[in-house]
C-alpha positions as CSV (number, residue, x, y, z in Angstrom):
1,M,38.1,11.9,4.4
2,I,40.7,14.0,6.0
3,T,40.3,15.2,9.6
4,G,42.3,17.4,11.8
5,Q,42.4,19.5,15.0
6,I,44.2,22.6,15.9
7,E,44.4,24.5,19.2
8,I,45.5,28.1,19.7
9,E,45.2,30.5,22.6
10,I,44.4,34.1,21.7
11,K,44.2,37.1,24.2
12,A,40.6,38.0,23.7
13,K,37.3,37.1,25.2
14,P,35.4,34.1,23.8
15,E,32.5,36.4,22.7
16,I,34.9,38.4,20.5
17,L,36.4,35.4,18.9
18,F,33.0,33.7,18.4
19,D,31.7,36.8,16.6
20,L,34.7,36.9,14.3
21,L,34.7,33.2,13.4
22,A,31.0,32.6,13.3
23,D,30.1,35.4,10.9
24,P,31.6,34.9,7.5
25,S,31.0,38.6,6.6
26,K,33.7,39.5,9.2
27,A,36.3,37.1,7.7
28,P,37.8,39.6,5.2
29,A,38.8,41.9,8.1
30,W,41.2,39.4,9.5
31,N,41.8,36.9,6.7
32,P,43.4,38.3,3.5
33,N,42.6,35.0,1.7
34,I,38.8,35.8,1.8
35,I,37.8,38.2,-0.9
36,E,34.1,38.1,-0.5
37,A,31.8,36.9,2.3
38,K,28.1,37.4,3.2
39,I,25.2,36.0,5.1
40,Y,22.0,35.3,3.1
41,I,19.6,36.0,5.8
42,E,19.3,38.5,8.6
43,Q,21.5,38.7,11.6
44,P,22.1,37.3,14.1
45,I,23.2,33.9,12.7
46,K,21.0,31.0,13.7
47,K,20.9,27.3,13.1
48,G,20.2,26.8,9.4
49,S,21.6,30.2,8.4
50,K,23.4,30.2,5.1
51,G,26.3,32.3,3.8
52,R,28.8,32.5,1.0
53,L,32.6,32.8,1.1
54,V,35.0,33.4,-1.8
55,G,38.6,32.9,-1.2
56,I,42.0,32.7,-3.0
57,Y,44.1,29.7,-1.9
58,G,47.4,29.8,-3.7
59,K,46.4,30.6,-7.3
60,R,43.0,28.8,-6.9
61,R,39.8,30.8,-6.4
62,A,37.2,28.8,-4.4
63,E,33.6,29.6,-3.7
64,Y,31.8,28.0,-0.7
65,E,28.2,27.8,0.4
66,V,28.2,27.9,4.2
67,T,25.5,26.3,6.4
68,Y,25.4,26.7,10.2
69,Y,24.5,23.5,12.0
70,D,24.7,24.4,15.6
71,F,26.1,27.0,18.0
72,D,26.0,28.3,21.5
73,R,27.5,31.8,21.8
74,P,30.2,32.0,23.0
75,K,31.0,28.3,23.6
76,F,31.0,26.7,20.2
77,V,29.9,27.0,16.5
78,S,29.7,24.3,13.9
79,C,29.2,24.7,10.2
80,G,29.7,23.2,6.8
81,A,31.1,24.6,3.6
82,T,30.6,23.0,0.2
83,N,31.5,23.6,-3.4
84,K,31.8,21.5,-6.5
85,S,34.9,19.7,-5.3
86,E,34.6,19.3,-1.6
87,I,32.4,19.1,1.5
88,S,34.0,20.5,4.7
89,K,32.6,20.3,8.3
90,M,34.1,22.6,10.9
91,S,33.6,23.3,14.6
92,Y,35.2,25.9,16.9
93,K,35.1,25.5,20.7
94,F,36.0,28.5,22.8
95,T,37.4,27.9,26.3
96,P,38.1,30.9,28.5
97,T,41.5,31.1,30.2
98,E,43.2,33.7,32.5
99,E,45.0,35.1,29.4
100,G,42.1,34.9,26.9
101,T,40.6,32.0,25.1
102,I,41.7,28.6,23.8
103,I,40.1,27.9,20.4
104,N,39.8,24.2,19.5
105,F,39.2,23.9,15.8
106,Q,38.2,20.6,14.3
107,F,37.6,19.9,10.6
108,E,36.6,17.1,8.2
109,Y,37.3,17.5,4.5
110,Q,35.7,15.2,2.0
111,P,36.6,15.5,-1.7
112,K,33.7,14.9,-4.1
113,G,33.2,14.7,-7.9
114,V,36.2,14.0,-10.0
115,I,38.5,15.2,-7.1
116,G,36.9,12.4,-4.9
117,L,38.6,9.8,-7.1
118,L,41.9,11.2,-6.0
119,E,41.1,10.9,-2.3
120,P,43.8,8.3,-1.5
121,F,46.4,10.8,-2.8
122,I,44.7,13.8,-1.2
123,K,45.2,12.2,2.2
124,L,48.9,12.8,1.7
125,F,48.2,16.5,1.9
126,R,46.8,16.3,5.4
127,R,49.8,18.1,6.9
128,L,49.5,20.9,4.4
129,I,45.8,21.3,5.1
130,I,46.5,21.5,8.8
131,K,49.3,24.0,8.2
132,Q,46.9,26.2,6.1
133,E,44.2,26.1,8.8
134,Q,46.9,26.9,11.5
135,K,48.0,29.9,9.4
136,E,44.5,31.2,9.2
137,L,44.1,31.0,13.0
138,E,47.5,32.8,13.4
139,L,46.1,35.6,11.1
140,L,43.1,35.9,13.5
141,K,45.6,36.1,16.4
142,D,47.6,38.8,14.7
143,Y,44.4,40.8,13.9
144,I,43.4,40.6,17.6
145,T,46.9,41.6,18.7
146,K,46.9,44.6,16.4
147,S,43.4,45.6,17.5
148,K,44.6,45.3,21.1
149,G,42.1,42.5,21.9
150,L,39.2,44.5,20.5
């Protein structure tokens, strides 16, 4: 299993950031890696809600089934994303500051199937995974900045 944590401060209210990160259907607006995203059941999202994300990471197309475990708008949201080669668990905590909000993002990545056999080697890529996740939060920050904090 690979774990990581990233913190970033963004000049926006926690409610704005929660809504952008908790709803996969909003991801294509701020993350160019996401080419398709939707929620399977009605809004608003609730515990047990499911969604689907399709993204392009490098040259690899990846489809994920997303399940929401728990949330308390605008304080935190946790969810899992699975596909044929991995199980990921993610949580976002939103802490208001004078300037905006600190997002504390934590993740667990567990390879499965044939990829799971390579887990000892995949752990060598931890820094790259953290760098990719940091880049995605920077994309969100840029989106907020260009939108003038929404």
